N, C-alpha and C positions, 0 to 999 in steps of 0.2 A: 864220551859215548852218547850215541843218539837215543832219544826216547821213542820207541816204536809202539808204545802201548795204544796210541790213538790211530794207528795206520789202517786197521781193517774196517773201521766204521767212521762215519762222519755224521754230524748233527743234522744235516739237511741234504736233500738230493740236488737242489738248485746250486749251481756254481757261482762263485763270487769273483769278479774281476776288480782289482784295485789299482788305481793310478798312483804312481809314485811321484813325489815332489819334495819340496823343502821340508814338509812336515813328516816325511816318512822315508827318507833316503838312507838313514844310518842302518848298518847291519842289525843292530838290536831292535830297531823299530820294525824292520822287515820281518825279523823272526817273530815279533809280537803279533804282527798281522797274519802270518802263517798259522800261528797257534790259535788265533781267533777265527780262522776259517777261510782265508784267502786261497784261491786255487790258481789264479792267473794274475801276474803283475803286468800292468800296462806302462810302457815308457813312451812318453809323448815326445817325438823328435822335433816338434816345433819349438821346444824349449831346451836350453842347455847345450853344452859343447860335446864333442866326441869323447873327450876325456871323462866328462861327467857321466855320459852314457855307459862307457866301459866300466867305470867304477860302480855304477848302479847294477849292471849285469853281474859283476863279480860279487857284489853284496847279496844279490838274490840267490845265487848259486851257493854261496857260503852259508846263508841262513837256511836254505833247503837241506844242506848236508847236516847242519847243526841240529835242526828240529827233527830230521828223519822223515821228511814229508816232501813228496814231489811238488814242484811248482813250475808252471809254464810261464813263458815270457812273450808278451805281445808288443812288438815294436809298431808304433802308430806313425806312419809317414804323414807329413804335414799336408801334402797335396797342394793344389792351386788355390790356397787360401789368400784372398785379397784383403789387405790391411791398409788403414789410413797411414799417411806419413806423419811427421811431427807437426803438432799444433802449437800456436803461440801460447806459451804458458803451460802446455801439456793438456789443456782442456778448454773447450768453449761451449757455450749454450746455443743451440739452434732454436731460434724463436719461430713460432708459427707464422707461415707466409713469408718468412725472410728469404732472400736470395742466397744461394750457395753455388760456388763455381768450382768444378773440378778442372785442374790444369795439368799439363804434362810435367814430367820431371819429378825429382825426389824432394825438392824444396820449394815451398810456396813463398810468395812475397809476404811481408809482414802485414797481411790483410786478413782479417777474421773471416771473410766470406770465401777465401780461396783454400781449397783442399787438394792434397796430393795423395796418391795411393802407390802401393807396391806393384800394381799391374800396369805395365808401360803402355799397353794399347787400349786402356779403358775408354778414352775419348773416341777412338775409332769404332768401338763396338756398341756405343750407346745411340739410341734413337729417341726422338721426341715422344713422350708418353711413357717411356720406361720408368720403372720404380727402382729406387735405391734404398736399401735398408742398412742402417748403421746401429752400432751398440746393441747387438743381438736382437734387432728388430724394434727397439724402443723408439728409434728416431726414423722417420720416413721422409724421402724426398721424391719429387717427380721431375723428370727431365723436361725442360721447356724449350731449350735451344741448344744446338750443337754446331760448332764451327771447327776450323782446322786444329786449333790448339786447346779448346776448352769445351765444357758442357755446362750450361747454366741450368740450375735446378731451383725448385721452390720447396720449402719445408712444409710438408703436409701433416707431420706429427712431430711436435717439438720435444726437446730434451737435451741433456748434456752428452757430449761425445769427448773421447780422450784419444791421445796419440796411440797409434798401433792397434786400435780396435778393428774388429772385422767389418768387412763390407760385403753385403749380399746383394745380388742382382736377380731377383725372381723373374723367371721368364726370359732372361737374356741369354742367348746362345753364345757362349764364350769359346774362343779358339784355343785357349790355353790347354796344353796337354795335361793328362792326369798325373804324369810323372815328370817332375821338374829335374834339372840336373842335380840339385841337392837331394831330391828323393831317390834318384838312381844311385847316388853315392851312398846314401844311408841304407838302401836295400842291399847293395853289394857288401857293405859292412855287416849287415844282419846275416847275410849268407855265410860269411866267414866266421861269425860268432856263434853259429849253431842256434840261431833264434828259432822259436817254435811257430809263432804266428806273425805275419806282417799285415798290418791294416792299411788299406788303400782308401784315402779320403776323397770325397766328392766324386765317387764313381758315377759315370753316365752310361757306359756301354759295357757289354761283356768282353769286347776286344781289349779294353783297358786292363781287365783282369788277366787275360791271356798274356798280355805284354809283360806284366809284372811276374807272372809265373815263369815265363821264358827267361827273364832276367835272373830270377832266383835259381832255377835249375841249371842254367848255363854257368853259374858260379858254384855249383856243387851243393846246393841247399835243398833240404827236404821241407823247408818252412811252408806252412799252409797260408793261403791268402784269405783275409777277412775283408769283405767288401763293406764299406760304410755307406749306408743309404741316407743321403742328406740333400739330394737334388731331385727336382721334379722329373728330370730325364731318367733317373734311376727307377722311379716308380713306373714310368712308361715302359721300361725295358726290364722289369723286375724278373720275369720268368727266365729270360736269357742270362741275366746276371747270377741268379741263384743257381742255375745249372752249371755255370762256368766256375763259380767260386767254391771255396772250401767251407766258408762260413759267412755269416752276415752280422753286422752291427747296426742296430736301428739308432742312428745318431740324431737324437731328437732336437739337439740345440740348433744346428743349422737347418735341419729339415723343417722345424717349426717357424723359421724365417722365410725359407724358400717357398713353402706352400702355405695355404690358409691354416693358421694355427688351430682352427676348429676341426681340421681334418686329421690332425696328428694321431689321435687315439685310434681312429678307424684305419689309418695307414699302418700303424703298428700292428694291429690285429691281422691285417691282410698279409703283411710281411712274415709274421710268425707262422701263420697257417701255411703259407707257401714253403717256408723252410722246413716245416715238419713233414709236408708231403714229399719233399725231395730229400729228406733225411740229412739236412744240413744244420749244424749248430747255429743258434741265433742268440745274440747278446742284446739286451735292452740297456741303453745308456742315456745319460744326461739328467741331472737334477733329481735323481731318484730319492736321495735323502739330503737335498741341498741345504736345508736349514741347519743340518748338523755340522756345517762348516764352522758354525758359531755356537749352536745350542747343543746340549747334551741329549736332548730328546727330539725326535722329528715331529713334524706336524701330522695330524690325522690323515690329511690328503696324501702326504708322501707315503705313509704306511699303506694306504689303499692302493696307491700307484704300484708299489712293489708287489703287493699281493695280486693285483690284476694281471701284471706281467707274468707271474708264475702260473696263474690260472689259465692264461692264454696259451701257455706251453713254451715259454722261454726257457732256454737251457741255462742262461746265466744273466745276472744283473750286474751292472757296473757302477762303481763309485769313482767319481772324477775329483772335483775340488774337495770333496769330503775327506779323502785320504791324502791328496796331494798337498793341499795348503790349509786344510781345516785344523781346528783346535783339538778335535777328538777323533783321530783316525781309527783307533782300535774300537772305540764305542760305536762308530758307524758300521764297522764290519760285524760286530756282535749284534747290532740291531738288525742288519740285513738277515743274519741267520735266524734270529728270533722270529722275524716276519715269515721267513720260509717255513720254519717249523710249525707255525700256527696255520699256515695256508695249505701245505702239502697234503694233510689228511683229507681236505675237501676235494683235492684233485683225484683221490682214489675213487670217488663216486662218479667221476665223469665217464662217458662212454669209452669203451676200449678203442684204441686206435686200430683201424683195419690194416691188415697186411697188404702191402702194395708190391707191384712188379717194378723192381728197381734196376732192371738190366740197362736201361738208358743212363742211369747214374753210376754204373759200374758195380752194382751190388749183385752178386749171384743169387738167383731166386731160391736156390736150395738153402743157402746161408740165411736168407731173410726168413724163410719158413721155419728153419731150425731155431733161430733166436726167438721168434714169435712164440713158438710152441714151448720153448724152455721157460720163458717168462710165465706163461699161463700155468705150466706144471709146477713151477716154484711157488706160485701163489696158492694153487690148489692143495699142495702138500704142506703148506705153511712152512716152507723151507726157511732156514735162517741165513742162507747165503746163496747167491748166484755167482758162478765162476766162469770167466771167459779168458782164454788166451788168444792174443791177436797180434800178428806180426806187423801189420800196417796200421791197425786201429779201426779198420772199416767194420769188422764184426762187432767190436765194442761199441762203436757209434750206432750201428743198427740196433743193438740191444738197448742202448740208451734211448733211442727214439721210439721204442715200443712202450716205454713208460710203465715198467712193472715195479711195484713198490716193495722190492726185496733188496736188502743190502747186496751190492754187486761189486766184486773184486775183478779188476782187469790186470792180467799179467802179460809180459812181453819180454823177448830177449833184446828189444831195441829201446835204449834209453829215450830216444826222441819220441817213439810211440807212447811210452809211459807218460811223458810230459804232455803230449797232446791230449791224452785221456783226461787231464785236469779240466778241460773245457767241456767234456761230455757229461751231460746230466746223469747223476746217480752212479757214475763209474768211479771206483776208488782204485787208483793205480798202485800196485804193490811191487816193489823192486825185489830182486834177488831170488825170486821163486823159480824153481826148475820148470822149463817150458817144453822140453822135448818129449817127456813121458807123462801121460795123463795120470797114471797110477802114482808116480813119484810126486806129481804136483798135488794130488789130493792128500797124500800123506803129509806133505809140507804144510798145506793149509789146515789140515786136521791138527797137527802138532802146534802150529802157530796160533790157531784159534784157541786151543786149550790153554797155552801158556799166557796168552793175553786176557783170558777170561771172557772171550766173545763167543766161544763155542763150548758145548758140554755134551755129556752122554745123551743120545737120542736125537740130537740136532741133525738136520739134514742139509746137505750141500747139493745143489743142482749144477752140474758142470756141462758146458757146451764143448764138445770135442769132435774128433773125426775118426773115421774108420781107415783112412788112407786109400780107399777104393773109389773115391769120388773126385770130380773136378774141383771141388771146394774143400778146404781144410776143415770146415765145420758142417758136419752132416749127422751128428749123433748127440744124444743127451744121456748123461750118466747121473743117477741119483745115488749119493753116498750118505749113509747114516752112521753117525759116530757111535762106537761101541761104548 
């Protein structure tokens, strides 16, 4: 029997995305992370086999049913990630000013200065003066000479490199498509598996988003696309990308290598602000509590980083290695919640977000005005609960983006919509509630709240509903006071 006592409330408004991996792939581990506060589980398609991914998905859904808590799944496509080939002994040290030569093919000669990559046309696309960054930007090279079969480089920043590590080419315009054949195959699998979100890596243009959306819908999927911002071209085309996509992930790992690392914090703030203007969910990712891969307590700087992301207006914060391969996955999730709890009261004092005209983004202005007013009314009446029914999730997302600090329950007759609400800031998806009759829904919430101890006599519920006489399903606000 599932435990539903925690379903109507949550300890923080900010959502948590957790990456699964060897440290967290067992059903019992996933259930523990759900209980600790995870809302969305990320599965990185760059690692593991199809069989492992299917087992992971089954474990997530089994844990969700066991705990009695909705959980969304984000499949993260690998994208055109360039990696080094195999190195002699698996690792070499690049000394300052030493020569390094990239050659064609998958296997280099037994020569420590020769490197290969997974990108077949690398030599063709390099020019003299281009920069090459290895090992997450800790090692830098400058291209000095290019011929038919190789590119000679000079080490400008020394350090060790290992086999299969990433290769970044800041400023180099690559011809590789955003969706590789492997990515397409994984996206089709995701469509058939009823995945909630599909992340597209190394996005450069809005057209790449539309291409993935077409692929998903043509395979019968309602999955939403999350565009990962990690290329300079994405920043140049940010407005078009945000408009075309369903959500954004600020992937600071590769972004911090592709652009000047000193600009990452400013870029993050600009991305979050644009997402909030367009009412699109935004996830902040990479190294948020990185030291907790090994330590039981994060650094002060990491705590500040998470808090600042929340203050900027992020909908969710993501854990990567902390939960995938770290020693303390559950502690990392609990710490993320603690930081959110400590930070969110300060957010209440920030200026109210203005109501915007969202007809261009598909939001009916009547609905937008209704959810804006409902949130203000709930705060003015010191309501204990906001309630919204949403068929597609758009109304719940609009309410989320208005940032009203009243516990908010989202209901829907669509299981896929309920799972998508797991990414929406402040929205608690509640299954099994009647959605066709507002009076019946209020009675259900009234009874449910009393049984679980979250509501009592005199408490108020503000419900967003409709009269049935408008072009939108949400054009009315009902205030219900418990007897």
